[in-house]
All heavy atoms as TSV, in Angstrom:
chain	resi	resn	atom	element	x	y	z
A	1	MET	N	N	-4.390	-4.144	-1.550
A	1	MET	CA	C	-4.246	-3.447	-2.821
A	1	MET	C	C	-3.690	-4.418	-3.852
A	1	MET	O	O	-2.835	-5.239	-3.551
A	1	MET	CB	C	-3.325	-2.259	-2.633
A	1	MET	CG	C	-3.108	-1.454	-3.869
A	1	MET	SD	S	-2.731	0.224	-3.444
A	1	MET	CE	C	-3.779	1.015	-4.596
A	2	MET	N	N	-4.178	-4.308	-5.073
A	2	MET	CA	C	-3.747	-5.214	-6.132
A	2	MET	C	C	-2.391	-4.792	-6.697
A	2	MET	O	O	-2.054	-3.618	-6.717
A	2	MET	CB	C	-4.776	-5.225	-7.251
A	2	MET	CG	C	-6.098	-5.828	-6.846
A	2	MET	SD	S	-7.271	-5.910	-8.191
A	2	MET	CE	C	-6.560	-7.226	-9.157
A	3	LYS	N	N	-1.657	-5.778	-7.163
A	3	LYS	CA	C	-0.360	-5.544	-7.773
A	3	LYS	C	C	-0.555	-5.019	-9.197
A	3	LYS	O	O	-1.459	-5.449	-9.903
A	3	LYS	CB	C	0.415	-6.859	-7.796
A	3	LYS	CG	C	1.829	-6.730	-8.218
A	3	LYS	CD	C	2.530	-8.065	-8.092
A	3	LYS	CE	C	3.958	-7.931	-8.525
A	3	LYS	NZ	N	4.658	-9.203	-8.434
A	4	THR	N	N	0.293	-4.093	-9.619
A	4	THR	CA	C	0.208	-3.533	-10.961
A	4	THR	C	C	0.323	-4.634	-12.001
A	4	THR	O	O	1.218	-5.464	-11.934
A	4	THR	CB	C	1.334	-2.496	-11.167
A	4	THR	OG1	O	1.193	-1.471	-10.200
A	4	THR	CG2	C	1.268	-1.896	-12.548
A	5	ASN	N	N	-0.597	-4.659	-12.959
A	5	ASN	CA	C	-0.551	-5.679	-13.996
A	5	ASN	C	C	-0.617	-5.095	-15.406
A	5	ASN	O	O	-0.909	-5.798	-16.352
A	5	ASN	CB	C	-1.650	-6.726	-13.788
A	5	ASN	CG	C	-3.046	-6.158	-13.850
A	5	ASN	OD1	O	-3.242	-4.982	-14.110
A	5	ASN	ND2	N	-4.024	-6.987	-13.601
A	6	LEU	N	N	-0.345	-3.797	-15.549
A	6	LEU	CA	C	-0.343	-3.156	-16.854
A	6	LEU	C	C	1.060	-2.676	-17.205
A	6	LEU	O	O	1.708	-1.988	-16.419
A	6	LEU	CB	C	-1.286	-1.944	-16.877
A	6	LEU	CG	C	-2.762	-2.227	-16.669
A	6	LEU	CD1	C	-3.533	-0.916	-16.654
A	6	LEU	CD2	C	-3.294	-3.128	-17.735
A	7	GLY	N	N	1.512	-3.022	-18.390
A	7	GLY	CA	C	2.810	-2.570	-18.878
A	7	GLY	C	C	2.687	-1.204	-19.531
A	7	GLY	O	O	1.593	-0.664	-19.721
A	8	SER	N	N	3.822	-0.626	-19.910
A	8	SER	CA	C	3.826	0.728	-20.465
A	8	SER	C	C	3.102	0.805	-21.808
A	8	SER	O	O	2.376	1.765	-22.069
A	8	SER	CB	C	5.255	1.247	-20.589
A	8	SER	OG	O	6.018	0.393	-21.411
A	9	THR	N	N	3.269	-0.189	-22.667
A	9	THR	CA	C	2.575	-0.176	-23.958
A	9	THR	C	C	1.075	-0.308	-23.752
A	9	THR	O	O	0.287	0.404	-24.386
A	9	THR	CB	C	3.081	-1.321	-24.860
A	9	THR	OG1	O	4.491	-1.202	-25.001
A	9	THR	CG2	C	2.413	-1.280	-26.216
A	10	ASP	N	N	0.679	-1.193	-22.859
A	10	ASP	CA	C	-0.738	-1.382	-22.545
A	10	ASP	C	C	-1.338	-0.082	-22.010
A	10	ASP	O	O	-2.442	0.313	-22.382
A	10	ASP	CB	C	-0.887	-2.506	-21.527
A	10	ASP	CG	C	-2.309	-3.018	-21.384
A	10	ASP	OD1	O	-3.208	-2.512	-22.071
A	10	ASP	OD2	O	-2.510	-3.948	-20.580
A	11	ARG	N	N	-0.611	0.595	-21.162
A	11	ARG	CA	C	-1.106	1.845	-20.581
A	11	ARG	C	C	-1.240	2.934	-21.634
A	11	ARG	O	O	-2.195	3.709	-21.629
A	11	ARG	CB	C	-0.196	2.286	-19.442
A	11	ARG	CG	C	-0.284	1.337	-18.257
A	11	ARG	CD	C	0.660	1.724	-17.183
A	11	ARG	NE	N	-0.050	2.636	-16.287
A	11	ARG	CZ	C	0.343	2.906	-15.068
A	11	ARG	NH1	N	1.443	2.373	-14.590
A	11	ARG	NH2	N	-0.345	3.722	-14.309
A	12	LEU	N	N	-0.272	2.991	-22.554
A	12	LEU	CA	C	-0.328	3.989	-23.626
A	12	LEU	C	C	-1.546	3.749	-24.517
A	12	LEU	O	O	-2.273	4.684	-24.858
A	12	LEU	CB	C	0.952	3.950	-24.465
A	12	LEU	CG	C	1.006	4.901	-25.648
A	12	LEU	CD1	C	0.977	6.343	-25.164
A	12	LEU	CD2	C	2.236	4.632	-26.483
A	13	VAL	N	N	-1.779	2.504	-24.879
A	13	VAL	CA	C	-2.932	2.163	-25.713
A	13	VAL	C	C	-4.228	2.515	-24.988
A	13	VAL	O	O	-5.163	3.060	-25.586
A	13	VAL	CB	C	-2.899	0.670	-26.104
A	13	VAL	CG1	C	-4.205	0.236	-26.744
A	13	VAL	CG2	C	-1.730	0.389	-27.032
A	14	ARG	N	N	-4.296	2.231	-23.705
A	14	ARG	CA	C	-5.504	2.529	-22.929
A	14	ARG	C	C	-5.787	4.028	-22.866
A	14	ARG	O	O	-6.940	4.455	-22.949
A	14	ARG	CB	C	-5.380	1.982	-21.508
A	14	ARG	CG	C	-5.555	0.494	-21.450
A	14	ARG	CD	C	-5.245	-0.024	-20.043
A	14	ARG	NE	N	-5.341	-1.457	-20.015
A	14	ARG	CZ	C	-6.468	-2.115	-19.734
A	14	ARG	NH1	N	-7.545	-1.464	-19.399
A	14	ARG	NH2	N	-6.490	-3.427	-19.762
A	15	ILE	N	N	-4.753	4.847	-22.708
A	15	ILE	CA	C	-4.976	6.289	-22.608
A	15	ILE	C	C	-5.435	6.851	-23.951
A	15	ILE	O	O	-6.320	7.709	-24.017
A	15	ILE	CB	C	-3.741	7.024	-22.052
A	15	ILE	CG1	C	-4.134	8.382	-21.482
A	15	ILE	CG2	C	-2.666	7.223	-23.073
A	15	ILE	CD1	C	-4.786	8.343	-20.160
A	16	ILE	N	N	-4.872	6.331	-25.052
A	16	ILE	CA	C	-5.283	6.782	-26.385
A	16	ILE	C	C	-6.728	6.382	-26.663
A	16	ILE	O	O	-7.534	7.196	-27.109
A	16	ILE	CB	C	-4.329	6.230	-27.459
A	16	ILE	CG1	C	-2.954	6.877	-27.325
A	16	ILE	CG2	C	-4.897	6.437	-28.858
A	16	ILE	CD1	C	-1.869	6.242	-28.161
A	17	ILE	N	N	-7.056	5.126	-26.394
A	17	ILE	CA	C	-8.427	4.647	-26.615
A	17	ILE	C	C	-9.415	5.379	-25.703
A	17	ILE	O	O	-10.502	5.764	-26.123
A	17	ILE	CB	C	-8.514	3.125	-26.410
A	17	ILE	CG1	C	-7.789	2.417	-27.548
A	17	ILE	CG2	C	-9.961	2.662	-26.305
A	17	ILE	CD1	C	-7.642	0.932	-27.361
A	18	GLY	N	N	-9.033	5.589	-24.459
A	18	GLY	CA	C	-9.917	6.255	-23.505
A	18	GLY	C	C	-10.256	7.677	-23.909
A	18	GLY	O	O	-11.427	8.059	-23.960
A	19	PHE	N	N	-9.218	8.463	-24.217
A	19	PHE	CA	C	-9.485	9.847	-24.598
A	19	PHE	C	C	-10.151	9.934	-25.964
A	19	PHE	O	O	-10.985	10.801	-26.205
A	19	PHE	CB	C	-8.205	10.686	-24.556
A	19	PHE	CG	C	-7.836	11.106	-23.167
A	19	PHE	CD1	C	-6.632	10.715	-22.606
A	19	PHE	CD2	C	-8.690	11.882	-22.408
A	19	PHE	CE1	C	-6.290	11.082	-21.324
A	19	PHE	CE2	C	-8.363	12.266	-21.114
A	19	PHE	CZ	C	-7.154	11.864	-20.574
A	20	GLY	N	N	-9.808	9.013	-26.874
A	20	GLY	CA	C	-10.473	8.980	-28.178
A	20	GLY	C	C	-11.951	8.679	-28.037
A	20	GLY	O	O	-12.795	9.293	-28.691
A	21	SER	N	N	-12.265	7.734	-27.180
A	21	SER	CA	C	-13.658	7.364	-26.941
A	21	SER	C	C	-14.424	8.512	-26.291
A	21	SER	O	O	-15.571	8.793	-26.652
A	21	SER	CB	C	-13.713	6.126	-26.054
A	21	SER	OG	O	-15.026	5.780	-25.750
A	22	LEU	N	N	-13.788	9.171	-25.337
A	22	LEU	CA	C	-14.440	10.323	-24.703
A	22	LEU	C	C	-14.696	11.437	-25.715
A	22	LEU	O	O	-15.774	12.028	-25.733
A	22	LEU	CB	C	-13.576	10.864	-23.566
A	22	LEU	CG	C	-13.676	10.152	-22.237
A	22	LEU	CD1	C	-12.663	10.742	-21.255
A	22	LEU	CD2	C	-15.065	10.253	-21.661
A	23	ALA	N	N	-13.714	11.719	-26.552
A	23	ALA	CA	C	-13.859	12.791	-27.541
A	23	ALA	C	C	-14.954	12.459	-28.554
A	23	ALA	O	O	-15.761	13.317	-28.908
A	23	ALA	CB	C	-12.533	13.022	-28.253
A	24	ALA	N	N	-14.982	11.218	-29.019
A	24	ALA	CA	C	-15.988	10.812	-29.996
A	24	ALA	C	C	-17.387	10.803	-29.374
A	24	ALA	O	O	-18.350	11.229	-30.000
A	24	ALA	CB	C	-15.662	9.431	-30.548
A	25	GLY	N	N	-17.495	10.332	-28.164
A	25	GLY	CA	C	-18.793	10.244	-27.506
A	25	GLY	C	C	-19.303	11.572	-26.987
A	25	GLY	O	O	-20.502	11.761	-26.824
A	26	PHE	N	N	-18.398	12.498	-26.727
A	26	PHE	CA	C	-18.794	13.796	-26.198
A	26	PHE	C	C	-19.710	14.519	-27.178
A	26	PHE	O	O	-20.665	15.184	-26.780
A	26	PHE	CB	C	-17.552	14.638	-25.909
A	26	PHE	CG	C	-17.858	15.967	-25.288
A	26	PHE	CD1	C	-18.299	16.044	-23.978
A	26	PHE	CD2	C	-17.731	17.134	-26.020
A	26	PHE	CE1	C	-18.592	17.265	-23.398
A	26	PHE	CE2	C	-18.025	18.358	-25.453
A	26	PHE	CZ	C	-18.454	18.425	-24.138
A	27	CYS	N	N	-19.432	14.379	-28.454
A	27	CYS	CA	C	-20.240	15.059	-29.464
A	27	CYS	C	C	-21.507	14.297	-29.808
A	27	CYS	O	O	-22.467	14.883	-30.282
A	27	CYS	CB	C	-19.416	15.246	-30.737
A	27	CYS	SG	S	-17.960	16.264	-30.499
A	28	GLU	N	N	-21.506	13.001	-29.615
A	28	GLU	CA	C	-22.628	12.182	-30.056
A	28	GLU	C	C	-23.610	11.834	-28.937
A	28	GLU	O	O	-24.774	12.141	-29.019
A	28	GLU	CB	C	-22.101	10.882	-30.686
A	28	GLU	CG	C	-21.268	11.114	-31.922
A	28	GLU	CD	C	-22.051	11.757	-33.050
A	28	GLU	OE1	O	-23.227	11.403	-33.237
A	28	GLU	OE2	O	-21.483	12.624	-33.722
A	29	ASN	N	N	-23.134	11.108	-27.918
A	29	ASN	CA	C	-24.038	10.677	-26.857
A	29	ASN	C	C	-23.250	10.309	-25.600
A	29	ASN	O	O	-22.034	10.390	-25.575
A	29	ASN	CB	C	-24.911	9.501	-27.314
A	29	ASN	CG	C	-24.091	8.332	-27.789
A	29	ASN	OD1	O	-22.979	8.110	-27.321
A	29	ASN	ND2	N	-24.611	7.571	-28.723
A	30	TRP	N	N	-23.956	9.867	-24.588
A	30	TRP	CA	C	-23.333	9.562	-23.300
A	30	TRP	C	C	-22.513	8.281	-23.321
A	30	TRP	O	O	-21.766	8.002	-22.389
A	30	TRP	CB	C	-24.389	9.487	-22.205
A	30	TRP	CG	C	-25.408	8.406	-22.443
A	30	TRP	CD1	C	-26.558	8.513	-23.151
A	30	TRP	CD2	C	-25.343	7.072	-21.993
A	30	TRP	NE1	N	-27.216	7.318	-23.174
A	30	TRP	CE2	C	-26.487	6.400	-22.469
A	30	TRP	CE3	C	-24.426	6.355	-21.225
A	30	TRP	CZ2	C	-26.729	5.065	-22.208
A	30	TRP	CZ3	C	-24.680	5.015	-20.966
A	30	TRP	CH2	C	-25.815	4.394	-21.457
A	31	LEU	N	N	-22.605	7.467	-24.360
A	31	LEU	CA	C	-21.832	6.226	-24.431
A	31	LEU	C	C	-20.332	6.488	-24.493
A	31	LEU	O	O	-19.521	5.607	-24.228
A	31	LEU	CB	C	-22.274	5.375	-25.625
A	31	LEU	CG	C	-23.641	4.726	-25.485
A	31	LEU	CD1	C	-24.014	4.013	-26.769
A	31	LEU	CD2	C	-23.671	3.769	-24.319
A	32	GLY	N	N	-19.949	7.683	-24.837
A	32	GLY	CA	C	-18.539	8.047	-24.834
A	32	GLY	C	C	-17.933	7.977	-23.448
A	32	GLY	O	O	-16.713	7.900	-23.298
A	33	LEU	N	N	-18.777	7.981	-22.418
A	33	LEU	CA	C	-18.275	7.873	-21.049
A	33	LEU	C	C	-17.610	6.524	-20.777
A	33	LEU	O	O	-16.919	6.362	-19.779
A	33	LEU	CB	C	-19.395	8.123	-20.044
A	33	LEU	CG	C	-19.908	9.554	-19.996
A	33	LEU	CD1	C	-21.069	9.661	-19.028
A	33	LEU	CD2	C	-18.800	10.502	-19.604
A	34	ILE	N	N	-17.825	5.559	-21.673
A	34	ILE	CA	C	-17.148	4.269	-21.536
A	34	ILE	C	C	-15.625	4.483	-21.568
A	34	ILE	O	O	-14.879	3.699	-21.006
A	34	ILE	CB	C	-17.610	3.304	-22.648
A	34	ILE	CG1	C	-19.073	2.938	-22.414
A	34	ILE	CG2	C	-16.746	2.069	-22.725
A	34	ILE	CD1	C	-19.712	2.167	-23.540
A	35	GLY	N	N	-15.184	5.558	-22.187
A	35	GLY	CA	C	-13.762	5.882	-22.245
A	35	GLY	C	C	-13.143	6.144	-20.885
A	35	GLY	O	O	-11.926	6.123	-20.735
A	36	VAL	N	N	-13.973	6.375	-19.878
A	36	VAL	CA	C	-13.462	6.613	-18.525
A	36	VAL	C	C	-12.812	5.341	-17.971
A	36	VAL	O	O	-11.832	5.409	-17.237
A	36	VAL	CB	C	-14.600	7.100	-17.605
A	36	VAL	CG1	C	-14.172	7.141	-16.155
A	36	VAL	CG2	C	-15.093	8.459	-18.063
A	37	VAL	N	N	-13.311	4.179	-18.338
A	37	VAL	CA	C	-12.798	2.912	-17.809
A	37	VAL	C	C	-11.323	2.707	-18.169
A	37	VAL	O	O	-10.502	2.472	-17.281
A	37	VAL	CB	C	-13.676	1.721	-18.256
A	37	VAL	CG1	C	-13.058	0.401	-17.839
A	37	VAL	CG2	C	-15.074	1.870	-17.707
A	38	PRO	N	N	-10.920	2.797	-19.453
A	38	PRO	CA	C	-9.503	2.615	-19.745
A	38	PRO	C	C	-8.624	3.712	-19.141
A	38	PRO	O	O	-7.468	3.463	-18.784
A	38	PRO	CB	C	-9.414	2.616	-21.269
A	38	PRO	CG	C	-10.735	2.983	-21.787
A	38	PRO	CD	C	-11.717	2.895	-20.667
A	39	ILE	N	N	-9.167	4.903	-18.993
A	39	ILE	CA	C	-8.387	5.984	-18.381
A	39	ILE	C	C	-8.140	5.682	-16.904
A	39	ILE	O	O	-7.021	5.833	-16.408
A	39	ILE	CB	C	-9.091	7.343	-18.568
A	39	ILE	CG1	C	-9.086	7.718	-20.048
A	39	ILE	CG2	C	-8.421	8.424	-17.735
A	39	ILE	CD1	C	-9.946	8.914	-20.394
A	40	LEU	N	N	-9.166	5.226	-16.192
A	40	LEU	CA	C	-9.000	4.889	-14.773
A	40	LEU	C	C	-8.033	3.721	-14.574
A	40	LEU	O	O	-7.191	3.757	-13.681
A	40	LEU	CB	C	-10.350	4.574	-14.137
A	40	LEU	CG	C	-11.284	5.749	-13.903
A	40	LEU	CD1	C	-12.618	5.269	-13.356
A	40	LEU	CD2	C	-10.647	6.754	-12.965
A	41	THR	N	N	-8.167	2.686	-15.417
A	41	THR	CA	C	-7.252	1.553	-15.270
A	41	THR	C	C	-5.833	1.960	-15.623
A	41	THR	O	O	-4.875	1.437	-15.058
A	41	THR	CB	C	-7.696	0.348	-16.124
A	41	THR	OG1	O	-7.780	0.737	-17.493
A	41	THR	CG2	C	-9.014	-0.204	-15.645
A	42	ASN	N	N	-5.684	2.908	-16.533
A	42	ASN	CA	C	-4.353	3.406	-16.872
A	42	ASN	C	C	-3.710	4.090	-15.673
A	42	ASN	O	O	-2.556	3.826	-15.339
A	42	ASN	CB	C	-4.438	4.378	-18.044
A	42	ASN	CG	C	-3.106	5.032	-18.342
A	42	ASN	OD1	O	-2.126	4.349	-18.589
A	42	ASN	ND2	N	-3.065	6.337	-18.286
A	43	PHE	N	N	-4.445	4.962	-15.014
A	43	PHE	CA	C	-3.875	5.704	-13.891
A	43	PHE	C	C	-3.644	4.837	-12.659
A	43	PHE	O	O	-2.716	5.092	-11.899
A	43	PHE	CB	C	-4.742	6.913	-13.549
A	43	PHE	CG	C	-4.626	8.016	-14.561
A	43	PHE	CD1	C	-5.741	8.492	-15.216
A	43	PHE	CD2	C	-3.394	8.564	-14.891
A	43	PHE	CE1	C	-5.643	9.497	-16.166
A	43	PHE	CE2	C	-3.274	9.567	-15.834
A	43	PHE	CZ	C	-4.397	10.039	-16.478
A	44	THR	N	N	-4.443	3.812	-12.463
A	44	THR	CA	C	-4.226	2.934	-11.316
A	44	THR	C	C	-3.183	1.869	-11.609
A	44	THR	O	O	-2.559	1.347	-10.696
A	44	THR	CB	C	-5.534	2.236	-10.887
A	44	THR	OG1	O	-6.005	1.429	-11.965
A	44	THR	CG2	C	-6.581	3.234	-10.461
A	45	GLY	N	N	-3.022	1.525	-12.904
A	45	GLY	CA	C	-2.049	0.499	-13.276
A	45	GLY	C	C	-2.564	-0.913	-13.065
A	45	GLY	O	O	-1.823	-1.879	-13.171
A	46	VAL	N	N	-3.854	-1.037	-12.767
A	46	VAL	CA	C	-4.437	-2.344	-12.478
A	46	VAL	C	C	-5.691	-2.533	-13.338
A	46	VAL	O	O	-6.551	-1.673	-13.368
A	46	VAL	CB	C	-4.826	-2.453	-10.995
A	46	VAL	CG1	C	-5.532	-3.762	-10.707
A	46	VAL	CG2	C	-3.608	-2.295	-10.112
A	47	CYS	N	N	-5.760	-3.665	-14.015
A	47	CYS	CA	C	-6.963	-4.038	-14.755
A	47	CYS	C	C	-7.585	-5.224	-14.036
A	47	CYS	O	O	-7.015	-6.317	-14.034
A	47	CYS	CB	C	-6.637	-4.399	-16.191
A	47	CYS	SG	S	-8.094	-4.875	-17.133
A	48	PRO	N	N	-8.744	-5.047	-13.419
A	48	PRO	CA	C	-9.365	-6.137	-12.665
A	48	PRO	C	C	-9.810	-7.315	-13.545
A	48	PRO	O	O	-10.055	-8.398	-13.034
A	48	PRO	CB	C	-10.555	-5.494	-11.975
A	48	PRO	CG	C	-10.723	-4.150	-12.547
A	48	PRO	CD	C	-9.499	-3.806	-13.309
A	49	ALA	N	N	-9.876	-7.138	-14.847
A	49	ALA	CA	C	-10.270	-8.222	-15.741
A	49	ALA	C	C	-9.096	-9.137	-16.097
A	49	ALA	O	O	-9.306	-10.218	-16.626
A	49	ALA	CB	C	-10.873	-7.649	-17.015
A	50	TYR	N	N	-7.870	-8.745	-15.836
A	50	TYR	CA	C	-6.703	-9.547	-16.219
A	50	TYR	C	C	-6.469	-10.785	-15.352
A	50	TYR	O	O	-6.174	-11.851	-15.887
A	50	TYR	CB	C	-5.456	-8.678	-16.211
A	50	TYR	CG	C	-5.218	-7.896	-17.480
A	50	TYR	CD1	C	-6.185	-7.790	-18.464
A	50	TYR	CD2	C	-4.010	-7.256	-17.705
A	50	TYR	CE1	C	-5.962	-7.071	-19.616
A	50	TYR	CE2	C	-3.779	-6.546	-18.861
A	50	TYR	CZ	C	-4.752	-6.456	-19.819
A	50	TYR	OH	O	-4.519	-5.745	-20.968
A	51	PRO	N	N	-6.533	-10.714	-14.017
A	51	PRO	CA	C	-6.203	-11.889	-13.186
A	51	PRO	C	C	-6.989	-13.166	-13.493
A	51	PRO	O	O	-6.376	-14.237	-13.540
A	51	PRO	CB	C	-6.452	-11.406	-11.756
A	51	PRO	CG	C	-6.245	-9.936	-11.818
A	51	PRO	CD	C	-6.756	-9.528	-13.170
A	52	PRO	N	N	-8.295	-13.118	-13.744
A	52	PRO	CA	C	-8.993	-14.378	-14.030
A	52	PRO	C	C	-8.465	-15.090	-15.283
A	52	PRO	O	O	-8.575	-16.300	-15.408
A	52	PRO	CB	C	-10.451	-13.956	-14.237
A	52	PRO	CG	C	-10.578	-12.651	-13.559
A	52	PRO	CD	C	-9.246	-12.002	-13.647
A	53	PHE	N	N	-7.886	-14.319	-16.203
A	53	PHE	CA	C	-7.364	-14.897	-17.435
A	53	PHE	C	C	-5.858	-15.114	-17.375
A	53	PHE	O	O	-5.241	-15.562	-18.340
A	53	PHE	CB	C	-7.709	-13.994	-18.623
A	53	PHE	CG	C	-9.186	-13.847	-18.834
A	53	PHE	CD1	C	-9.833	-12.672	-18.480
A	53	PHE	CD2	C	-9.933	-14.883	-19.353
A	53	PHE	CE1	C	-11.198	-12.533	-18.660
A	53	PHE	CE2	C	-11.296	-14.761	-19.540
A	53	PHE	CZ	C	-11.937	-13.583	-19.191
A	54	GLY	N	N	-5.235	-14.770	-16.251
A	54	GLY	CA	C	-3.799	-14.955	-16.084
A	54	GLY	C	C	-2.963	-13.979	-16.892
A	54	GLY	O	O	-1.807	-14.256	-17.200
A	55	LEU	N	N	-3.519	-12.834	-17.231
A	55	LEU	CA	C	-2.790	-11.849	-18.024
A	55	LEU	C	C	-2.001	-10.907	-17.127
A	55	LEU	O	O	-2.427	-10.545	-16.040
A	55	LEU	CB	C	-3.763	-11.050	-18.891
A	55	LEU	CG	C	-4.529	-11.851	-19.927
A	55	LEU	CD1	C	-5.575	-10.972	-20.601
A	55	LEU	CD2	C	-3.585	-12.425	-20.955
A	56	ASN	N	N	-0.841	-10.507	-17.626
A	56	ASN	CA	C	0.040	-9.595	-16.908
A	56	ASN	C	C	0.958	-8.983	-17.957
A	56	ASN	O	O	1.758	-9.689	-18.555
A	56	ASN	CB	C	0.827	-10.368	-15.850
A	56	ASN	CG	C	1.510	-9.462	-14.873
A	56	ASN	OD1	O	1.238	-8.278	-14.814
A	56	ASN	ND2	N	2.419	-10.029	-14.108
A	57	THR	N	N	0.884	-7.689	-18.225
A	57	THR	CA	C	1.622	-7.107	-19.335
A	57	THR	C	C	2.912	-6.376	-18.998
A	57	THR	O	O	3.615	-5.991	-19.922
A	57	THR	CB	C	0.711	-6.170	-20.159
A	57	THR	OG1	O	0.245	-5.120	-19.330
A	57	THR	CG2	C	-0.435	-6.911	-20.766
A	58	PRO	N	N	3.280	-6.139	-17.733
A	58	PRO	CA	C	4.561	-5.485	-17.506
A	58	PRO	C	C	5.716	-6.360	-17.991
A	58	PRO	O	O	5.654	-7.579	-17.941
A	58	PRO	CB	C	4.648	-5.314	-15.988
A	58	PRO	CG	C	3.264	-5.385	-15.512
A	58	PRO	CD	C	2.552	-6.293	-16.479
A	59	SER	N	N	6.752	-5.712	-18.456
A	59	SER	CA	C	7.930	-6.415	-18.928
A	59	SER	C	C	8.631	-7.083	-17.744
A	59	SER	O	O	8.852	-6.450	-16.717
A	59	SER	CB	C	8.888	-5.452	-19.615
A	59	SER	OG	O	10.040	-6.138	-20.017
A	60	THR	N	N	8.934	-8.353	-17.886
A	60	THR	CA	C	9.618	-9.068	-16.802
A	60	THR	C	C	11.033	-9.453	-17.186
A	60	THR	O	O	11.660	-10.258	-16.536
A	60	THR	CB	C	8.833	-10.347	-16.432
A	60	THR	OG1	O	8.687	-11.147	-17.600
A	60	THR	CG2	C	7.473	-10.010	-15.867
A	61	LYS	N	N	11.522	-8.863	-18.276
A	61	LYS	CA	C	12.874	-9.167	-18.725
A	61	LYS	C	C	13.890	-8.541	-17.779
A	61	LYS	O	O	13.763	-7.385	-17.374
A	61	LYS	CB	C	13.108	-8.640	-20.141
A	61	LYS	CG	C	12.244	-9.342	-21.157
A	61	LYS	CD	C	12.496	-8.761	-22.534
A	61	LYS	CE	C	11.571	-9.412	-23.541
A	61	LYS	NZ	N	11.703	-8.822	-24.856
A	62	ILE	N	N	14.903	-9.294	-17.445
A	62	ILE	CA	C	15.969	-8.817	-16.564
A	62	ILE	C	C	17.252	-8.763	-17.380
A	62	ILE	O	O	17.649	-9.737	-17.998
A	62	ILE	CB	C	16.145	-9.729	-15.342
A	62	ILE	CG1	C	14.855	-9.761	-14.525
A	62	ILE	CG2	C	17.317	-9.276	-14.502
A	62	ILE	CD1	C	14.878	-10.759	-13.407
A	63	ALA	N	N	17.876	-7.594	-17.382
A	63	ALA	CA	C	19.123	-7.453	-18.145
A	63	ALA	C	C	20.233	-8.224	-17.426
A	63	ALA	O	O	20.435	-8.092	-16.227
A	63	ALA	CB	C	19.484	-5.984	-18.255
A	64	ARG	N	N	20.935	-9.038	-18.194
A	64	ARG	CA	C	22.036	-9.825	-17.640
A	64	ARG	C	C	23.369	-9.220	-18.048
A	64	ARG	O	O	23.541	-8.810	-19.173
A	64	ARG	CB	C	21.981	-11.271	-18.139
A	64	ARG	CG	C	20.795	-12.015	-17.629
A	64	ARG	CD	C	20.871	-13.434	-18.087
A	64	ARG	NE	N	19.694	-14.164	-17.629
A	64	ARG	CZ	C	19.499	-15.429	-17.855
A	64	ARG	NH1	N	20.377	-16.130	-18.541
A	64	ARG	NH2	N	18.421	-16.023	-17.406
A	65	LYS	N	N	24.276	-9.200	-17.115
A	65	LYS	CA	C	25.625	-8.717	-17.410
A	65	LYS	C	C	26.443	-9.879	-17.937
A	65	LYS	O	O	26.416	-10.965	-17.395
A	65	LYS	CB	C	26.269	-8.136	-16.161
A	65	LYS	CG	C	25.593	-6.874	-15.686
A	65	LYS	CD	C	26.298	-6.297	-14.501
A	65	LYS	CE	C	25.602	-5.034	-14.034
A	65	LYS	NZ	N	26.247	-4.434	-12.902
A	66	SER	N	N	27.187	-9.628	-19.024
A	66	SER	CA	C	28.012	-10.700	-19.604
A	66	SER	C	C	29.376	-10.730	-18.980
A	66	SER	O	O	29.959	-9.794	-18.619
A	66	SER	CB	C	28.156	-10.492	-21.096
A	66	SER	OG	O	26.889	-10.529	-21.702
C-alpha cells in the first residue's frame, strides 16, 4: 500500500474541484465524470502522479518545545 502523500489543503482543493466538476458536467455531458478522479484521490489520500515528480504535500513541520 502506498504512503499518504496528500496534505489537508491539497485534499480540500481536490474535493472542491471534484464535486464542482461533477456538478458542472452532470448538466452538460459525461466529461464531468473526470471529477471522480480528484474525489477518489482525496478519500484514499494518495495521488499516484506525485511520486515520479517527488511531490509530497503533507505538512512535515514538527513543533519544538523551547
